[in-house]
C-alpha positions as CSV (number, residue, x, y, z in Angstrom):
1,M,135.4,-26.0,143.7
2,I,132.5,-25.4,146.1
3,G,134.7,-23.7,148.7
4,P,135.1,-20.4,146.8
5,V,131.4,-20.3,146.0
6,L,130.4,-20.8,149.6
7,R,132.9,-18.1,150.6
8,V,131.4,-15.6,148.2
9,A,127.9,-16.4,149.4
10,A,128.9,-16.0,153.1
11,N,130.6,-12.7,152.3
12,S,127.4,-11.5,150.6
13,V,125.3,-12.4,153.6
14,A,127.7,-10.8,156.0
15,A,127.8,-7.6,153.9
16,R,124.0,-7.5,153.8
17,S,123.7,-7.9,157.6
18,L,126.5,-5.3,158.1
19,R,124.6,-2.8,155.8
20,A,121.4,-3.5,157.8
21,A,123.2,-2.8,161.1
22,A,124.8,0.4,159.7
23,D,121.4,1.5,158.5
24,S,119.8,0.8,161.9
25,A,122.6,2.7,163.7
26,L,122.2,5.7,161.4
27,N,118.4,5.8,162.0
28,N,118.9,5.6,165.7
29,A,121.5,8.4,165.6
30,L,119.3,10.6,163.5
31,L,116.3,10.0,165.9
32,T,118.5,10.8,168.9
33,L,119.7,14.0,167.2
34,G,116.1,15.0,166.4
35,A,115.0,14.4,169.9
36,A,117.9,16.4,171.3
37,L,117.1,19.3,169.0
38,A,113.4,19.2,170.0
39,V,114.4,19.2,173.7
40,A,116.7,22.1,173.2
41,V,114.1,24.2,171.4
42,G,111.5,23.3,174.0
43,V,113.8,24.3,176.8
44,T,114.6,27.6,175.1
45,F,111.0,28.5,174.6
46,L,109.9,27.4,178.0
47,S,112.6,29.4,179.6
48,F,111.8,32.5,177.6
49,S,108.0,32.2,178.3
50,A,108.6,31.7,182.0
51,Y,111.0,34.6,182.1
52,A,108.6,36.9,180.2
53,F,105.7,35.9,182.5
54,L,107.8,36.5,185.7
55,E,109.3,39.7,184.4
56,S,105.8,41.2,184.0
57,R,105.2,40.6,187.7
58,L,108.8,41.0,189.1
59,D,111.9,42.9,188.1
60,P,114.2,41.3,185.5
61,A,116.8,40.2,188.0
62,G,114.3,38.3,190.1
63,A,112.7,36.7,187.1
64,S,116.0,35.4,185.8
65,A,117.0,34.2,189.3
66,I,113.7,32.2,189.5
67,V,114.2,30.7,186.0
68,G,117.8,29.9,186.8
69,L,116.9,28.3,190.1
70,F,114.3,26.1,188.4
71,W,116.9,24.8,185.8
72,A,119.5,24.3,188.6
73,M,117.1,22.2,190.6
74,L,116.1,20.2,187.6
75,G,119.7,19.6,186.7
76,G,120.6,18.7,190.3
77,S,117.8,16.2,190.5
78,Y,119.0,14.6,187.3
79,F,122.5,14.2,188.7
80,V,121.2,12.7,192.0
81,A,119.0,10.3,190.1
82,T,121.8,9.1,187.8
83,R,124.2,8.8,190.7
84,R,121.8,6.5,192.6
85,R,121.5,4.4,189.4
86,R,125.3,4.1,189.0
87,T,126.1,3.1,192.6
């Protein structure tokens, strides 16, 4: 008689903890998505402002080469840092 009641109570507790875990995962995913969007917008505006500043002092090809070199060096340093951490 008490077995089914305990089973229902255990299922209720398990469902509640599962909902809490799903809610936490959703919040973390949305925060990650928001941070990625903020980084993408920041990178875009930083690149454009650097390009506009350099273009006023150099020709457009030189300005785009400098901005591209900056991002290539930043990306290369990221891959070097993550490789050291993995090995």
